[in-house]
N, C-alpha and C positions, 0 to 999 in steps of 0.2 A: 504494500500500500504506500502511496505517496501522499503526504500531507503538505499542502502549501500553507505556510504560517506567516501571518503578519507580525513582524517583530515589535511593532509599536514605534513610537516617535523618537526613542532614544534611551531614556532611563530604563535600566534592566527590570525594574519592578513595575513597569507599565505594560508589559506583555500580558495578555489574558491568561487566566488560570488554565484554560484549555490549551493554549499555545505552549505554556510552560510544560504541561504534562506530556504533550506530543514530543517536545524536545527531549524530555527525560526518557521517553520510550524509544527514541530513534536509534537505529543502528548506523545510519548514514545521515549526515547533515551537510547540505549545500547552502552556504550563507553568502549574502552580499557583503563581502568584506570591506568594501569601500564606504559603507554607510551603516551597517548593523553594528550595534554596540557589542564588542567582543565579550563583555561580561555575561551575555546571554548564553554563551557556550559553556559557562560554568554549570548550567543545568544538565548538560549532557552526561551520560553515564560513561564509566571507564570502558575503553575499547571502541567507542564510537568513532567512525571514520568521518573526518571533517574536511570539506573542500571549500575553497574561496572562489566564488563565482566571478569575482572581479577580474580574474585571470583566465576565465573560460568563455568559450563561444556557446551558442545555443546547442549546437551538436554535442559539444563536450559535456554539457549539463545533462542532456538526454541520455548520453551513453553511460554516465555514472548511475543514473536512475535505472536504466535498462539492466545493467549488470546487477545492481542491488535486488531488483525484482526477480531476476533469474536465480538468485540465491535465497529468495524468500525473506528478505530483510526490509525493515521499515525505513523509509526515507522521509526526511523533513527538508523541504525547500523553504529556507528562512529568508524572507525579504522585508525591506523596511516599511514602516507605516502600515497602511492597509493595502492589500493587493489590488483593490479596485481602482486605485489612482496611480497612474504611471508605473504600473507593476509588471508589464510585459507578461501577464498571466495567460492571456488567451493563446499566444504563440507557443508557449510551453505545453499548455493543456491540449492543444490540437495535435501536437506531436505525440503526446502520450496516448491520446485516443486512437490514433492511427496504429500504435503499437499494441493496442488492447490493454493498456495499463490504467487501472482505476486510480482516482485521486479525490481528495476532499480539500476544501478551502476553509481555513480558520481566520476570521477577521482580526484586524489589529487596530490600534489607535493611530490614526493618521497624524502626521506632523502638523497638519492644519489645526488640529484640535490642541496639540501641545503648544502651538504658537498662540492660540486664543487664550489658553490658560496663563501663559507667560505675560500676555498683555492684560490679563484680567478683563477680557472683552467678550461681548456677544457679537456674533456676526449678523444677527438679525435683531433690530430694535423697532418697536412700533412707531410708525410715522417717519422713520428714517430709511430703513431697507428691510425688505422681507425676502430677499433673494440673495444667493451667494453664487458668484461665478468662479469656478475653479479652472485655471488655465495656465498657460506658459507662453513665453516669447518664442517666436520662430528663431531657430539658430541653425546648427548643423542638420537638425531634423526640422522639416517644414511643418506648418500647421495649415489647415484649410483657410483660404482667403476669407471666407465668411466668418471665421473665428479669429480674425486678427485682433490684436490688443485694442486698436483704435475703434473697431466696430463694437467690441464688447464693452468698452469704456462708455460708449454712448448711452448705455442702459442706466448708468448711475447706481448700479447695485454694488454691494460689497464685493471686492475682488481678492481672491487668494491666488497668488501667482507663484508657481513652482519653477524650478530649473532656470531661473532668470537672473540670479544674483550677479552674474558676470556681465550683464548687459543693461545696467541700470540707466545709463545715459540714453540709450535708444528707447528703453522702456518709458522713461519720463516723457520723452518727446511723443511717443505713440499715444500715451494716455492723454496728454494735453491736446494733441491733434484730434483725438476722438471726442473731445468735449469735456474732459475732466479738468476743472480749474486747477491752476498750479498750487493753490492754497488748500487743496483737498488733503485731509489727514492721511498719513501713510506710516508704515512701520516696517522695519527689517528685523526679523527674528532669526538669529544665528543659532543653529543646533538646539532647537527647542527641547527642553527637559534634560539635556545633557548637563554634566557638571560645569562645563564651560559655556553654557547658554549666555547669550547677550541679546538685549532688546534695545533697539534704536528707533526712537520716534522721530518722524520728520513730516514732510509734505511731499506731494508729487513733484513740486518744483525743486525741492532740495534732496530728492532721493539719491541722485548720483553723487553729489558731494558728500552726503552722509556715508554712503558705501565706501567711497575713497578714503575718507577720514578715518574709517574704522577697519580698513583693509579687508573688506568683505567682497569676495568674488565667487564663493560657492557655499554649499551646505547652509543656505538660508532661504527663508520664505519671505515674500513681500506681500503685505496686506495693504489694501487701499480702500478707503471709504469713510463716510461721515460717521459710521458707527464707532469709530475710534475716538471721536471728540465732537459730540453734538448733543443738543437738547433732544428729548424724545417724549413720546406719549407713554403713559402707564398702560400696561397690558390690561385686558379685560379679565384675565385669568383669576386675579385676586380682588377684582372690583366688587365691593359688597352690593352694588346696585345691579350687577350682572348675574342673571340666573344661569346655572349649569345643571347637569344631570345629578350633581352631588350636593348642590347648595341652592337654597331659595334666595332670591334677591331681596335685599332690605330696602325699605322706602327711602 
């Protein structure tokens, strides 16, 4: 059996209990060494074979899994955050299905939620933004034109931007060109939940200079939106005049 496990956003104790138990039971672990906290490997049992996928191609990864399956061994494919976001899950799963190898997926805590915790922020606030756009800048890997940063910025929603810390100058320009005012609140969160986590608050207009001043070029999320610094409406959830299925409204 192959278990794809979301390693969480950084801190070793932010993996799910299920994910930890799957690691403990694994005979083979293939982990994303460039991003996964190596402390998580401390959950592995003695004799577990460990491979760093940062040095492997897709075919290399599948071959390790295929060999483990032929020997009736349990494999954990340990990847950062949650596998549903920029996790290359589908391409690995399709290869396994062609080989007739079964797999399961264990969710993890995405770095976008670790960043929100570091900022002590909500991505959705009544009267400010009720939607979150999760995206990245086009770089060595393109994005569809309809999903360009400028076009997405026009919506005015909260934006969580992955894989773009090395392109903050262009990112700032694209956001502004898309209609995002330069004074829109922004933040750079470096290695959310890790011991060396850093939080830098800025604006869209000062995004690039903030990244340069703090030597940020990778392993950071960029958050943009008025939810970071704005007045807002109280939710109806705890409004005593608002009736719910559990509470009668008060006059």
